[in-house]
C-alpha positions as CSV (number, residue, x, y, z in Angstrom):
1,M,75.2,-3.8,-30.2
2,I,73.8,-5.9,-33.1
3,K,75.4,-5.1,-36.4
4,F,73.0,-4.7,-39.3
5,P,74.3,-6.7,-42.2
6,I,75.7,-4.7,-45.2
7,L,74.5,-6.5,-48.4
8,R,77.0,-5.3,-51.0
9,E,75.7,-7.8,-53.5
10,S,72.4,-6.0,-53.7
11,G,74.0,-3.2,-55.6
12,R,73.1,-0.5,-53.0
13,S,75.7,2.2,-52.3
14,E,77.7,2.3,-49.1
15,C,76.0,5.6,-48.2
16,I,72.6,4.0,-48.1
17,D,73.9,1.0,-46.2
18,R,75.4,3.3,-43.6
19,R,72.1,5.2,-43.2
20,L,70.3,1.9,-42.7
21,Q,72.9,0.9,-40.1
22,Q,72.4,4.2,-38.2
23,N,68.6,3.9,-38.4
24,F,68.8,0.4,-37.0
25,E,71.1,1.4,-34.2
26,C,68.8,4.3,-33.3
27,Y,65.9,1.9,-33.2
28,M,67.8,-0.5,-30.9
29,M,68.8,2.4,-28.7
30,A,65.2,3.5,-28.3
31,K,64.3,0.0,-27.1
32,R,67.2,-1.1,-24.9
33,K,67.7,-0.7,-21.2
34,L,70.4,1.7,-20.0
35,N,71.9,2.3,-16.6
36,G,71.4,5.7,-15.0
37,S,74.8,7.0,-16.0
38,E,74.2,6.1,-19.6
39,I,70.8,7.8,-19.6
40,I,72.4,11.0,-18.4
41,I,75.0,10.9,-21.2
42,Q,72.2,10.3,-23.8
43,C,70.0,13.1,-22.4
44,L,72.8,15.6,-22.5
45,L,73.7,14.7,-26.1
46,E,70.0,14.9,-27.1
47,A,70.0,18.5,-25.7
48,G,73.0,19.4,-27.9
49,V,75.4,19.6,-25.0
50,D,79.0,19.2,-26.1
51,T,81.0,20.1,-23.0
52,V,80.8,19.3,-19.3
53,F,82.8,21.1,-16.6
54,G,83.4,18.9,-13.6
55,Y,85.4,17.2,-10.8
56,P,85.1,13.5,-10.0
57,G,84.3,12.0,-6.7
58,G,83.0,8.7,-5.2
59,A,79.3,9.4,-5.7
60,V,79.7,10.2,-9.5
61,L,82.3,7.6,-10.5
62,P,79.6,5.7,-12.5
63,I,79.1,8.8,-14.7
64,Y,82.8,9.2,-15.1
65,D,83.1,5.6,-16.2
66,E,80.5,6.2,-18.9
67,L,82.3,9.4,-20.0
68,F,85.4,7.3,-20.4
69,K,83.6,5.0,-22.8
70,Q,82.5,7.7,-25.2
71,N,84.0,10.5,-27.2
72,K,81.1,12.8,-28.1
73,L,80.9,14.6,-24.8
74,K,84.0,16.7,-23.9
75,H,84.8,16.9,-20.2
76,V,86.9,19.8,-18.7
77,L,88.6,18.9,-15.4
78,V,88.4,21.9,-13.1
79,R,90.5,22.4,-9.9
80,Q,87.6,23.4,-7.6
81,E,83.9,23.0,-8.1
82,G,83.1,26.7,-7.7
83,G,85.3,27.3,-10.8
84,A,83.2,24.7,-12.7
85,V,80.0,26.7,-12.3
86,H,81.7,29.9,-13.4
87,M,83.1,28.2,-16.4
88,A,79.7,26.9,-17.3
89,E,78.4,30.5,-16.8
90,G,81.0,31.9,-19.2
91,Y,80.3,29.1,-21.7
92,A,76.5,29.8,-21.5
93,R,76.8,33.6,-21.6
94,S,79.1,33.6,-24.6
95,T,77.1,31.0,-26.7
96,G,73.5,31.3,-25.5
97,K,73.7,27.5,-24.9
98,L,73.2,25.4,-21.7
99,G,76.2,25.3,-19.4
100,V,76.6,21.9,-17.7
101,V,78.4,21.1,-14.4
102,L,79.1,17.7,-12.9
103,V,80.3,17.5,-9.2
104,T,80.3,14.9,-6.5
105,S,78.2,14.8,-3.3
106,G,78.9,16.7,-0.1
107,P,81.7,19.2,-0.5
108,G,81.5,18.9,-4.2
109,A,77.9,20.2,-4.2
110,T,78.5,22.8,-1.5
111,N,81.5,24.2,-3.3
112,A,79.2,24.9,-6.3
113,V,76.7,26.9,-4.3
114,T,78.3,30.4,-4.8
115,G,78.4,29.8,-8.6
116,L,74.7,28.7,-8.6
117,A,73.7,31.8,-6.7
118,D,75.7,33.9,-9.2
119,A,73.9,32.2,-12.1
120,L,70.5,32.7,-10.5
121,M,71.1,36.5,-10.0
122,D,72.4,36.9,-13.6
123,S,69.9,34.5,-15.3
124,M,72.4,32.1,-16.6
125,P,71.2,28.7,-18.0
126,V,73.2,26.2,-16.0
127,L,72.5,22.5,-15.3
128,C,74.4,21.3,-12.3
129,L,74.5,17.5,-11.8
130,T,75.4,16.6,-8.2
131,G,76.2,13.2,-6.9
132,Q,74.5,12.0,-3.8
133,V,74.9,9.0,-1.4
134,P,72.8,5.9,-2.2
135,T,69.1,6.4,-1.5
136,H,69.1,4.0,1.5
137,L,71.8,6.2,3.2
138,I,70.1,9.5,2.7
139,G,69.5,11.1,6.1
140,N,72.0,8.8,7.9
141,D,74.9,11.3,8.0
142,A,76.7,9.1,5.5
143,F,80.2,9.9,4.2
144,Q,80.1,13.0,2.0
145,E,76.4,13.4,2.5
146,A,74.8,16.9,2.3
147,D,71.2,18.0,1.9
148,T,71.9,19.3,-1.6
149,T,68.3,20.1,-2.6
150,G,67.7,21.9,0.7
151,I,70.9,23.9,0.5
152,T,70.4,24.8,-3.2
153,R,66.7,25.6,-3.1
154,P,67.2,29.3,-2.4
155,C,69.9,29.7,-5.0
156,T,68.5,27.8,-8.0
157,K,65.6,28.3,-10.3
158,H,64.5,24.7,-9.5
159,N,66.1,21.5,-8.2
160,Y,65.4,17.7,-8.2
161,L,66.3,14.7,-6.1
162,V,66.0,11.7,-8.4
163,K,64.6,8.7,-6.5
164,D,63.6,6.4,-9.3
165,V,65.8,5.5,-12.3
166,N,62.6,5.1,-14.4
167,K,62.0,8.8,-14.0
168,L,65.6,9.9,-14.5
169,A,65.3,10.7,-18.2
170,S,62.0,12.7,-17.9
171,Q,63.4,14.7,-14.9
172,L,66.6,15.5,-16.7
173,R,64.8,16.7,-19.8
174,E,62.4,18.7,-17.6
175,A,65.5,20.2,-15.8
176,I,67.0,21.3,-19.1
177,Y,63.7,22.8,-20.2
178,V,63.4,24.8,-16.9
179,A,67.0,26.0,-17.0
180,T,66.8,27.3,-20.7
181,S,63.2,28.5,-21.0
182,G,61.6,31.7,-19.8
183,R,64.0,33.6,-17.6
184,P,67.0,31.3,-17.7
185,G,68.6,30.1,-14.5
186,P,70.5,27.3,-12.7
187,V,68.9,24.0,-12.0
188,V,70.3,21.2,-9.8
189,V,69.7,17.5,-10.3
190,D,70.8,15.5,-7.3
191,L,71.7,11.9,-8.3
192,P,72.0,9.1,-5.7
193,K,74.7,6.6,-6.6
194,D,72.4,3.7,-6.8
195,I,70.3,5.5,-9.4
196,L,73.4,5.9,-11.5
197,I,73.9,2.1,-11.6
198,E,70.4,0.8,-11.9
199,E,68.9,0.2,-15.3
200,A,65.7,1.5,-16.9
201,P,64.1,1.4,-20.4
202,F,65.3,4.4,-22.4
203,E,63.3,6.2,-25.1
204,T,64.8,8.9,-27.4
205,E,63.5,12.5,-27.1
206,K,61.5,12.1,-30.3
207,N,59.1,10.0,-28.2
208,Q,59.3,12.1,-25.1
209,K,58.1,15.7,-25.0
210,S,60.2,18.0,-22.7
211,S,58.1,20.3,-20.6
212,H,57.0,21.1,-17.0
213,R,53.4,20.6,-15.8
214,S,53.2,24.0,-14.3
215,Y,56.0,26.1,-15.8
216,K,55.0,27.5,-19.2
217,P,56.6,30.9,-19.7
218,Q,54.6,33.5,-21.6
219,I,56.4,34.3,-24.8
220,K,54.1,36.7,-26.6
221,G,53.1,40.0,-25.1
222,D,49.6,41.3,-24.5
223,K,48.5,43.0,-27.8
224,K,46.6,45.8,-26.0
225,N,49.5,46.6,-23.7
226,I,51.9,46.6,-26.7
227,A,49.6,49.0,-28.6
228,A,49.4,51.2,-25.5
229,A,53.2,51.2,-25.1
230,V,53.7,52.2,-28.7
231,E,51.2,55.0,-28.4
232,L,52.9,56.3,-25.2
233,I,56.4,56.2,-26.8
234,A,55.0,58.1,-29.8
235,K,53.7,60.9,-27.6
236,A,56.8,61.2,-25.5
237,K,58.8,64.4,-25.5
238,R,61.8,62.9,-23.7
239,P,61.7,59.1,-24.3
240,L,64.4,56.8,-23.1
241,F,65.2,53.1,-23.6
242,Y,66.7,51.4,-20.5
243,C,67.7,47.8,-21.4
244,G,69.3,45.0,-19.6
245,G,70.6,41.4,-19.8
246,G,67.2,40.1,-20.7
247,V,67.8,41.4,-24.3
248,I,71.0,39.3,-24.6
249,N,69.3,36.2,-23.0
250,S,66.6,36.5,-25.6
251,G,69.1,36.0,-28.4
252,P,70.7,38.0,-31.2
253,L,67.3,38.7,-32.8
254,A,66.3,40.7,-29.8
255,A,69.4,42.9,-30.1
256,K,68.7,43.5,-33.8
257,R,65.1,44.4,-33.2
258,L,66.0,46.7,-30.4
259,Q,68.2,48.6,-32.8
260,K,65.4,48.9,-35.3
261,L,62.8,50.1,-32.8
262,V,65.2,52.7,-31.3
263,G,65.9,53.9,-34.9
264,L,62.2,54.3,-35.5
265,A,61.6,56.1,-32.2
266,G,64.8,58.2,-32.3
267,S,65.3,57.6,-28.6
268,P,68.5,57.5,-26.5
269,V,69.5,54.2,-25.0
270,T,71.1,53.2,-21.7
271,L,72.3,49.7,-20.8
272,T,72.8,48.0,-17.4
273,L,76.1,46.3,-16.6
274,M,74.6,43.0,-17.7
275,G,73.1,44.5,-20.8
276,L,76.4,45.8,-22.4
277,G,76.5,44.8,-26.0
278,A,72.7,44.6,-26.4
279,F,72.9,47.9,-28.3
280,P,76.0,49.0,-30.2
281,A,78.2,51.2,-28.0
282,T,79.4,53.1,-31.1
283,N,75.9,54.1,-32.0
284,K,75.3,57.8,-31.3
285,K,72.0,57.0,-29.5
286,F,73.9,55.1,-26.8
287,L,74.4,57.2,-23.7
288,G,76.6,54.6,-21.9
289,M,76.0,52.4,-18.9
290,V,73.5,53.4,-16.3
291,G,73.8,53.0,-12.6
292,M,76.2,53.6,-9.7
293,H,79.3,54.0,-11.9
294,G,77.3,54.8,-15.1
295,T,77.8,57.9,-17.2
296,Y,76.6,61.3,-16.2
297,E,74.4,61.6,-19.3
298,A,72.8,58.2,-18.9
299,N,71.8,58.7,-15.2
300,L,70.5,62.2,-15.7
301,A,68.5,61.1,-18.8
302,M,67.0,58.3,-16.7
303,H,66.0,60.9,-14.1
304,D,64.6,63.5,-16.5
305,C,62.8,61.3,-19.1
306,D,59.0,61.4,-19.5
307,V,58.7,57.9,-20.9
308,M,61.0,55.1,-19.8
309,V,61.0,51.9,-21.8
310,N,62.5,49.1,-19.7
311,I,63.4,46.1,-21.9
312,G,64.8,43.1,-19.9
313,A,66.2,45.0,-16.9
314,R,65.1,44.6,-13.3
315,F,65.3,48.1,-11.7
316,D,68.3,47.0,-9.6
317,D,69.2,49.1,-6.6
318,R,72.6,50.0,-8.1
319,V,70.7,51.6,-11.0
320,T,67.8,53.3,-9.2
321,G,69.8,55.0,-6.4
322,L,67.4,56.4,-3.8
323,L,64.2,54.6,-4.9
324,S,61.8,57.4,-3.8
325,K,63.5,59.8,-6.2
326,F,64.0,57.5,-9.1
327,S,62.8,59.0,-12.4
328,P,59.9,60.8,-10.6
329,N,58.2,62.3,-13.6
330,S,58.2,59.4,-16.1
331,K,55.7,56.9,-17.3
332,K,57.3,53.5,-17.2
333,I,56.9,50.6,-19.6
334,H,58.4,47.3,-18.5
335,V,59.0,44.3,-20.9
336,D,60.2,41.1,-19.1
337,I,59.6,37.4,-19.5
338,D,59.6,37.0,-15.7
339,P,56.3,38.2,-14.2
340,S,57.8,38.4,-10.7
341,S,60.3,41.1,-11.9
342,I,57.5,43.5,-12.9
343,N,56.4,45.9,-10.2
344,K,58.8,44.3,-7.8
345,N,61.1,47.3,-7.1
346,V,59.5,50.1,-9.2
347,A,55.8,50.4,-10.0
348,V,55.2,50.6,-13.8
349,D,52.4,52.0,-15.9
350,I,52.4,49.4,-18.7
351,P,53.6,45.9,-17.9
352,I,54.3,43.6,-20.8
353,I,55.1,39.9,-20.0
354,G,56.9,38.2,-22.9
355,D,60.1,37.3,-24.6
356,C,62.1,40.5,-25.6
357,A,62.6,39.4,-29.2
358,N,58.9,38.7,-29.7
359,V,57.6,41.8,-27.9
360,L,60.1,44.1,-29.8
361,G,59.0,42.5,-33.1
362,E,55.3,43.1,-32.2
363,M,56.1,46.7,-31.2
364,I,57.9,47.4,-34.5
365,Q,54.9,46.0,-36.4
366,V,52.4,48.2,-34.5
367,W,54.7,51.2,-35.0
368,Q,54.9,50.7,-38.7
369,A,51.3,49.9,-39.2
370,K,50.1,53.1,-37.3
371,K,52.7,55.2,-39.2
372,V,53.5,56.9,-35.9
373,K,54.3,60.6,-36.0
374,Q,56.3,62.1,-33.1
375,D,56.9,65.5,-31.8
376,D,60.2,66.1,-33.6
377,L,60.8,69.5,-32.1
378,A,60.4,68.2,-28.5
379,I,62.7,65.2,-29.2
380,S,65.3,67.6,-30.8
381,K,65.3,69.7,-27.6
382,W,65.7,66.5,-25.6
383,W,68.8,65.6,-27.6
384,K,70.2,69.1,-27.1
385,Q,69.9,68.6,-23.4
386,I,71.6,65.2,-23.6
387,E,74.5,66.7,-25.6
388,E,74.9,69.3,-22.8
389,W,75.3,66.5,-20.3
390,R,77.7,64.7,-22.6
391,A,79.9,67.8,-22.7
392,K,80.7,67.2,-19.1
393,E,83.0,64.3,-20.4
394,C,82.4,62.4,-17.2
395,L,84.9,59.7,-18.0
396,K,87.9,62.1,-18.2
397,Y,90.6,61.4,-15.7
398,N,94.0,63.0,-14.7
399,P,96.6,61.3,-16.8
400,S,100.1,60.6,-15.5
401,T,103.6,60.0,-17.0
402,K,104.9,58.5,-13.8
403,V,102.3,55.8,-12.8
404,I,99.9,53.7,-14.8
405,K,96.3,54.9,-14.5
406,P,94.0,52.0,-14.7
407,Q,91.7,53.9,-17.1
408,Y,94.6,54.4,-19.4
409,A,95.5,50.7,-19.4
410,L,92.0,49.7,-20.3
411,Q,91.8,52.4,-23.0
412,R,94.9,51.0,-24.6
413,L,93.6,47.4,-24.3
414,Y,90.4,48.3,-26.0
415,Q,92.1,50.1,-28.8
416,A,94.4,47.1,-29.3
417,T,91.4,44.6,-29.5
418,R,89.0,46.8,-31.3
419,G,87.4,45.1,-34.3
420,K,88.9,41.8,-33.4
421,D,87.2,38.5,-32.3
422,T,87.4,39.4,-28.6
423,Y,85.5,38.3,-25.5
424,I,86.0,40.1,-22.2
425,T,85.3,38.7,-18.7
426,T,85.9,40.5,-15.5
427,E,86.3,39.9,-11.8
428,V,84.5,42.2,-9.4
429,G,85.6,45.6,-8.1
430,Q,87.0,48.8,-9.5
431,H,88.5,47.1,-12.5
432,Q,85.1,45.7,-13.4
433,M,83.6,49.2,-13.4
434,W,86.5,50.7,-15.4
435,A,86.2,47.9,-17.9
436,A,82.5,48.6,-18.3
437,Q,83.2,52.3,-18.8
438,Y,86.1,52.1,-21.2
439,F,85.4,49.1,-23.3
440,H,82.7,49.5,-26.0
441,F,80.7,46.5,-27.1
442,D,78.9,46.5,-30.4
443,H,77.5,43.0,-30.2
444,P,75.9,40.8,-27.5
445,N,77.5,37.8,-25.8
446,R,81.0,39.5,-25.7
447,W,80.9,40.7,-22.2
448,M,80.8,38.3,-19.2
449,T,80.7,39.7,-15.7
450,S,79.1,39.0,-12.3
451,G,76.4,41.7,-12.0
452,G,73.8,40.7,-9.4
453,L,75.9,38.7,-6.9
454,G,79.2,40.5,-7.4
455,T,81.3,37.4,-7.1
456,M,85.0,37.9,-6.8
457,G,86.8,35.1,-8.6
458,Y,84.2,34.8,-11.3
459,G,86.2,36.2,-14.2
460,F,89.1,33.8,-14.7
461,P,87.1,30.6,-14.7
462,A,84.4,32.3,-16.8
463,A,87.1,33.1,-19.3
464,I,88.1,29.5,-19.5
465,G,84.5,28.6,-20.2
466,V,84.4,31.2,-23.0
467,Q,87.7,30.0,-24.5
468,V,86.5,26.4,-24.5
469,A,83.4,27.6,-26.4
470,H,85.4,29.8,-28.8
471,P,88.9,28.2,-29.2
472,K,90.1,30.6,-31.9
473,A,88.9,33.9,-30.2
474,T,90.9,36.2,-28.0
475,V,89.5,35.8,-24.4
476,I,90.7,38.3,-21.8
477,D,89.9,38.4,-18.1
478,V,90.2,41.9,-16.8
479,A,91.1,41.2,-13.2
480,G,92.0,42.8,-9.9
481,E,94.9,41.1,-8.1
482,A,92.6,40.3,-5.1
483,S,89.8,38.8,-7.2
484,F,92.2,36.8,-9.3
485,L,93.6,35.1,-6.2
486,M,90.1,33.8,-5.4
487,N,90.3,31.2,-8.2
488,M,93.9,31.2,-9.3
489,Q,94.0,27.4,-9.0
490,E,92.3,27.2,-12.4
491,L,95.6,28.2,-14.0
492,S,96.2,24.5,-13.9
493,T,93.0,23.8,-15.9
494,A,93.9,26.4,-18.5
495,V,97.3,25.0,-19.0
496,Q,96.1,21.4,-19.2
497,Y,93.7,22.1,-22.0
498,R,96.1,24.6,-23.7
499,L,93.7,27.4,-23.4
500,P,95.4,30.7,-24.4
501,V,93.3,32.8,-22.0
502,K,94.8,36.3,-21.3
503,I,94.6,37.6,-17.7
504,F,95.0,41.4,-17.5
505,I,95.5,42.3,-13.9
506,L,95.1,45.9,-12.7
507,N,97.3,45.5,-9.7
508,N,96.9,48.2,-7.1
509,R,97.7,45.9,-4.1
510,Y,94.3,46.8,-2.6
511,M,90.8,45.4,-2.7
512,G,90.2,48.5,-4.7
513,M,86.5,49.0,-4.2
514,V,86.7,48.3,-0.5
515,R,89.5,50.8,-0.2
516,Q,87.5,53.4,-2.1
517,W,84.6,53.0,0.3
518,Q,86.9,53.1,3.3
519,E,88.2,56.4,2.0
520,L,84.8,57.9,1.3
521,L,83.0,56.7,4.4
522,Y,85.6,55.7,7.1
523,G,88.2,58.5,7.0
524,G,90.8,56.5,5.2
525,R,91.0,53.8,7.7
526,Y,91.9,51.0,5.4
527,S,91.0,48.1,7.6
528,E,92.3,44.8,6.1
529,S,92.0,45.9,2.5
530,Y,95.7,46.0,1.6
531,S,97.4,42.9,0.4
532,D,100.8,42.7,1.9
533,S,102.0,39.3,0.5
534,L,101.0,39.1,-3.1
535,P,102.8,36.6,-5.3
536,D,105.0,37.6,-8.2
537,F,102.5,37.1,-10.9
538,V,105.2,36.7,-13.6
539,K,106.8,33.9,-11.7
540,L,103.4,32.4,-10.8
541,A,102.6,32.2,-14.5
542,E,106.0,30.6,-15.2
543,A,105.5,28.1,-12.5
544,Y,102.4,26.8,-14.4
545,G,104.2,26.7,-17.7
546,A,102.5,29.9,-18.8
547,K,103.8,33.3,-19.9
548,G,104.1,36.2,-17.4
549,L,104.5,39.9,-18.3
550,R,104.7,43.1,-16.2
551,A,104.1,46.8,-16.8
552,L,105.5,49.3,-14.3
553,K,105.3,52.5,-16.3
554,P,102.9,54.0,-18.8
555,E,105.3,53.5,-21.6
556,D,105.3,49.7,-20.8
557,V,101.6,49.3,-21.3
558,D,101.4,49.0,-25.1
559,L,104.4,46.7,-25.3
560,V,102.9,44.4,-22.7
561,I,99.5,44.4,-24.4
562,D,101.0,43.6,-27.8
563,E,103.0,40.7,-26.4
564,M,100.0,39.4,-24.5
565,L,97.7,39.5,-27.5
566,N,100.3,37.8,-29.8
567,S,100.9,35.0,-27.3
568,D,99.5,31.6,-28.2
569,Q,99.5,30.4,-24.6
570,L,98.0,31.3,-21.2
571,T,99.4,34.7,-20.3
572,I,99.3,36.8,-17.2
573,A,99.9,40.5,-17.6
574,D,100.6,42.2,-14.3
575,I,99.8,45.9,-14.8
576,V,101.0,47.8,-11.7
577,V,98.6,50.7,-11.5
578,D,98.1,53.8,-9.3
579,E,97.1,52.5,-5.8
580,T,95.1,55.7,-4.9
581,E,92.9,56.0,-8.0
582,N,89.1,55.9,-7.4
583,C,86.4,54.9,-9.8
584,F,84.3,57.9,-11.0
585,P,81.7,58.9,-11.8
586,M,79.6,57.4,-9.1
587,I,76.3,57.8,-7.4
588,P,77.0,57.9,-3.7
589,S,75.2,55.1,-1.9
590,G,71.8,56.3,-0.7
591,A,71.7,59.3,-3.0
592,P,69.3,60.0,-5.9
593,H,70.5,58.8,-9.2
594,N,70.8,62.4,-10.6
595,E,73.3,63.4,-7.8
596,M,76.7,62.1,-9.0
597,L,80.2,62.5,-7.9
598,L,82.3,63.3,-11.1
599,G,85.7,63.2,-9.4
600,P,87.7,63.7,-6.3
601,A,86.7,67.4,-6.0
602,D,83.1,66.4,-5.4
603,E,83.9,64.1,-2.5
604,A,84.1,66.8,0.1
605,E,81.1,68.7,-1.2
606,K,78.7,65.7,-1.3
607,P,79.5,63.4,1.6
608,V,77.7,60.1,1.9
609,S,74.9,60.0,4.4
610,E,74.6,57.6,7.3
611,A,71.6,56.0,5.5
612,G,73.8,55.6,2.5
613,M,76.5,53.9,4.4
614,V,74.1,51.1,5.2
615,L,73.6,50.5,1.5
616,V,77.3,50.1,0.5
């Protein structure tokens, strides 16, 4: 690099000299040739990326060599590539920023596939950079070769195989644009090794516009449909807002505007599993989570409403129950930035394609301009009905003084973390549903879970990604012992980077949700769902240089939680809970969403049909 001379005799201040130096260096950077690996680093920095989760291998060594030469981009060394993608998901979900993954060719790329599918289902903005064999060896069954673009096409939003180093920068910028715009999702960029070594002229982003020739998401909603939607809500006697992860993906402004519109309309609100935090759980208008393990009042309100306003949710089968009997008497409004999600599962009356924040803002403007008057008497009756459903207290459970009930453990954890700077991730299973039921989120981006794909092993690496993004926050992975074992190797990652993640294991020795379904559907024949050789989680933690704690009785729970939260290092809390406890309430698979099992007493009265068994 040419040094710009600092002319102190001219009398100019050192501040001005430094600025001139920086400007000159930027000018030279814009004009010089860089190799492919350097171009990748520069494009990531341009996009505001500060962290990469990855694992080195032969095909990506040139990139790792460039990472070694710089100190602007932080690299987190994972222990398995699947963990890298989940870390990037946790990072992205908790910040709203792009999560970046770097893996090698062949098994490095294939190990990432589950995480990519998870990110696609849950709309996480992830850029996955995969190494590839040199271009002249592609198709020759070379060492560590895999058809990465072919393998990942069904489980990514888009993917690229870079064949020309001169197009590398533009394709990377395009990939970042696709991953983060519209409905976010994972994008793979496959990088042959020769592309990483070859040189090409590099121009800064100021001179290169990031876009895609055919992908231009619609941000603003149709004004006529917005006006029609406002009119329909105003006339509703039993309105309901049903909101999902799209509100969170849209950003904090969308959540604020949702609160304002709901306040104007006086409507109750339900949230999907992925939408928790989009509306304050402590707000009286919040009915709880909707769906298979949602609250009684949320599901019955969904069934009986006359106008349903879907904001950023996708009418998932775990929400709708038996589709033919889903909310049969309601007019439906659907706001979503993804046109393919509208009318996919449920036909709607007013579709609005656009970004949630923008559309909600436009709906508020129309509402206030028209000075909307509602049927206050009808809405009052609607709320009276809802309060009757609430009186069922569907989340009540039978407490115990002898064994730890999982619900009790989570209630105590919530109380201990309430009002603090806390982020919660989960694995997948009963513990996930209990966490969704008993934790209450008042802000978006605080809840990270695998909703669409239901990926066991997601929670712990996701928690690492969250902790990297928020080093001073308390990050807790609510786990099941079976799910935790899926990616427990990342304990090594957390220890290496001194990440004080808290792992709160609800240990019932079973794959809990599998056991529950085997009890309900298969006569208690618990085929291969019991773990007979679990590690001692306290000793496991200590083996990694972390802290291990255990609670065996209800009176141990608060002590363990306090010690866990006050720990400044990676901590595993092994909470030994009731092995036989089932997760209620629930919609039996294949049943309408207004037919719920509220507890064990309902199991015999409402057996699951053979058709429902297929849907488990």
